[in-house]
N, C-alpha and C positions, 0 to 999 in steps of 0.2 A: 798560206795553206794550199796544198794540192789535195783536193777532195777526192775520195774514192768514187763517189757519184755526186753530181750536182744537178738536181732536177730543177732548181730555180733558174739556173743558167739556160737550160733548155726552154723552160716556160717563157722567159723573157724574149727569146728569139722568135717565138710564134704567138706572143701574148694576145695580139689583136684578134687573130683568127680563133684562138681558143676561147677567149671571152665572148666573142660573137656566137660561137657554136653553143656554148653553155646557155647563153641568153635565149637562143632560139628554142632549145629544148624546154626551158622553163616557160617561155611564152606559149609553146604548143602543148604544154603539160604531157609530153611524151616520155614519161619517166620509166616505164617498164616495157621492154620490147618496143614495138611501134616502128615508125618510119626510120628513125635514126639507127636503131639496131639492125633493121633490115638493110639499110643503105651500107652500113659497114660490113655486114656479112657478104654482101655482093662484091664490094670493093676488095675485101681481103681474099675472097675466093679467086677473083680475077687476078689479083696481084700474084698469088701463088700458082695460078694455072690449075686450080682444083675445081671440081664440079659443085661441091657443096661445102658450106660453112655454117655452123650452128653456134651462135653466141651463147655463152653460159656465164655463170656467176664468177668463176675463177678457174685457174688451171688445174687444181686438184679435182674439182667437180668434173672437169672435162675428162680426166683420166678415168675416174670412176664410171661415168656415164658411157664412155667409149667401151670399157671392159664389159659393162652390162649389155650394151648393144650387140657385142660380139657373141653373146650367149655361149660362153665357154663352159665346158663341163664343170659342175660344182666340185670344188675341192681340187681341181687340177692345178698344175704348177705353171707359174709364169716366171721366166728367167729375167732378172733385173740386175743391172750393174751395181756393184757394191759401193761405187762412189757416185752419189747423186744426192739430191734433197729427198727427204723422207716422203714427199708427196708421190714420188715414183713407185714406192713400195707400199705405203699405207693404203693407197687406192686399190691395190691388188687384194690385200687382206679384207678390206671393207666390201669388196665385191664378191666375197665368199670363195676366194681362190688362195692358193699357197704361194708365198714368195720363196724363190730360190735365188740367192745372190751369186753372181758370177764375177770373175775378175775382168779387168779392162786392159786395153793397150797402154803401155807405159809411156808412149809419146803423145797420144791424143786423147787418152782417157775414155775411150768408147769400147763397147762390146766388139769382139771379133769372133770369127767362126771357131777358132781354137778355144776361146774361153766359154763359148756357148756349148760346144761339144762336151766339155768337161762336166757340164751340169745337166745334160740331157737325160731324161728318163722316160719310161713308157707313160708317165703321168703328165709330161710337159705338153702344154696346149698353146703357149704363146711366148713371144719375145718382146720385152720392153726395150725398144731401141732409143736410148736417151742420147740426144745430140748435145753432149755436155760442153760447157764453156763456149759454145758457138761452133765447135768442130763437129761435122756430121759423122755418123756411123757410115761404114762401108755398106751401103744399102744393096749394092749388087751382090756382094757376098752373103749378106744376111738374107736376101730374098732367095738365093740359091739354096741355102740350108733349110729355110722355111718350107720351100717347095719339096725338098728332098724328104723331110720328115713330117710334112703336113702340119705346119704351125702357123698361127696368125701373128702378124707383126703390128704392134702399137708403137707409133712414133711419138716420143715425148720431145716436143720441139720448143719447150719453154725458154730455152736459152739460145735458140738458133733460127730466129726469124730471117729468112732469106739465104741461109746456108745451102750449098750445093754439094751433092754427092754424085760423082761421075756426071756432072753437068745438069743434074736434075734437082729441082728444089726439094728440100726436106718438107715432109708433110704430105707428099703426093706419091710416095713410093711404098708405103705400108698398106695394110688393110684399112686402117683408120689412124688419125693423128690428132694430137692435142697441142694447144698453145696456151701459154699464160701471158697476160698483159699486166702483170703486177708492175707498179710504177717504175721499178728499177730495171725492167727488161729493156732490150733494144727498142722494142715498140711497147711502151707502157701507158696504161691509163692513169687516171687520178684516183684510183681506188682498186678494188679487186675486179678482175674481168678475165675471161678466158674464151676459148673457142675449140670446137671439134671440126675437123676437116676430113673429108673422104670423097672418093670418086664413085662410091657405091650408093645408089639412090635408096635402097632398102635400109642400109645402115644409117644413112642420114635421116630418114624419116623416123626410124626407131629412136635414134638418139634425141631428136627434137621432141618426140613424145615423152621420153623418160624425163627430160629436163623441164617439161611443162605439165606435170601432174598426169602423165599418161594420155595426153590429148593433143589434137591439132585444133579442132573447133571448140569453142567455149562450151563447157559443161558436157562435152562428148568424151568422157573418160573411158578409154578402152582397157586400161589397166592402172594399177597404182604406180605413179611415178614419183617425182620429187620436184622441188621448186629451185631451179637454178637457171636464171635468165639474165642475159646481158641487159643492163639498164641503159636508157637513152643518153644519159649524161656521159657515161663512159664510152659509149659507142660514138658519140659526137666528137669527143676528144680524140679518139683513135682515128677517126676519119680525117681530122686535121693533121695528125702526125704522120699518117701513112705515106703521103707524097714526099715527106722528108727522109724517110727511112733509108733509101738507097744512098743519099749523100752522107747521112750520119754513119752508115756502115763503111763507106769508103774512108771516112775519117778514122774510124776505129782500126781499119786494116793498115792505114798509113802509120798510125801511132804504134801498132804492133810491130810493123816492119822496122821502125826506128828503134824500138826496144831490142829487137833481135840483132840489129846492127851494133848497137851500143854495148850489148852484154855478151855477144857470141863467144868472145875469147876468155870469159870468166869461168874458170874450171870449178868454182865452188858452188855454182848453181846449175840446175837442169832447166833448160828453156823448153817451152812447148814447141812441137813440130807439126807443121801442116803436111798431111799426106798428099801425094802427087795428084790424087783424084778429087781432092777436097777444096771447096771454097769456104773458108772459115770466116765467121762474122765477129769473132772476138767479143762475145758478151763479157767474158773475163779473160785476163791475161795472167795465167797461173804458172809460177815457177816452183821448183823444189829445191830445198836446201836443208841440210842437217842442222843448221843454226837458225831455223825459222823464227822462233820466238825472240831471239836476240836481234835478228835483222828487223823484225817487225817493230820492236821497241826503238831501235836505232832510227828507223824511218819516221816513227812518230815524234821522236826528239827533234827531227828536222821538218816538222809540220807536213808530213806526207802520210795520208791515210791509206791503209791497206785492209784487206779482208782475208778470211780463211774459208775456203770452200772445198772440203768440209772438214771441221776439226775432228770429227769422229766418223769413221767409216760406218756405213749402214749396218753391216753385220755385227759391229761392236756396240751398237746402241742397246740400252737396257730393254727397249721395246722388242728386240729380237733375240733376247737371251735364249728363248725356247727353241730357236733354230740351230743353236750350237755351231754357228759359222764364224764367230768372232775370233777364234784361235786358228782358223784355217790358214795355211801357208799361201796367202794371196797377196799380190802387190797392193791391193786396196787397203788391206789390214796393216801393211807396213808403212805406207806412204802418207797416211793422214796427218802424221806429226811433222811432215816436211813441206806441206802445201802452203803457198802464200800467193794471194791475188794482188797484183799491183794495180794502181789506179789506171783506168782507161775509159775514154768516152769523149763525146764531141765537146765537152767543156775544157778539154786539155789542148795545149799547144805542143808543137814539136819541141819547143824549149823546155816545157814541163817534163817531157820524157827524158830529155838530156839531163835535166836536174836530178830526177829520180835515179837515173842510171849512175850519175856521178856519186850520189850519196851511197848507193849500193857498192860501188867499186871502192869507195873510201872505207866502208865497213870491213871489207875483206882484205884491204891493204894493211 
């Protein structure tokens, strides 16, 4: 079996350090916030080259808190790519703002200036720059349009730990950024965890207060906030994993390059393409094919796991029927039936990629 994700394989490679880290947290009873959470926040901010990192309960909370911290006009519009996980959009609505779905680039699945301009209105207050599948948005272009029309940029980096846009790491080029450390991410915890990153000290302080019941000091509540804090166990696990992330990412890139080499001449599928200005970290390796379901079944018959990200475009979800964007002539609304995510990760070998590729080629032959 070639697994889509193999967290057990990863755990075994760092088992001694992970077990020791968890034991230390238990011995110190540092379960909520505390020294281990603070340590990881400092390490992750340094790794990114960011000024501030605030650990929170999960990646969705991170987006909601970031939006609240920006203090955007109530009911104003936030442009969100139509191909993403619902966390990118539901956070907007739950923050009292309006979602407007935009199309994406057909090669790297991210927002572009063209797709953003198609959805701009006088009510637009922000752009949700989702660095999907590990490919960064063109942040130089997005920053230019944001400056032009006075918009805030929230970077959703849930799938892009360490990706670069024009040589700069994602999470440091918008007004505020969010990360998920869900177990299957390139940098994953052993439960839910997330972070907010910014270079703005005032935004950082406000986000930290929102996440901790509207306070910094105990019982000194300046306003009503919420409870979303990074726990010590998850922080300790993340601190163990962070030094390995660069090598794991190199492995993903090498595997992706092998996929591209093995499948580049196959006309029946559309492969992902890296933009010249992008350093992609391949959280997912997503192809497109009109025979998606048949190919998925064929791979399963050969003990190869795959995924679909995402089977229904956001505008077409029942949750967003009220927006009436499900029938718009957008690439995202047409492509959701063709997307297939092939297995990729440090658990795989070069030979595994060759095997997957051979099974794909056999299907089309």
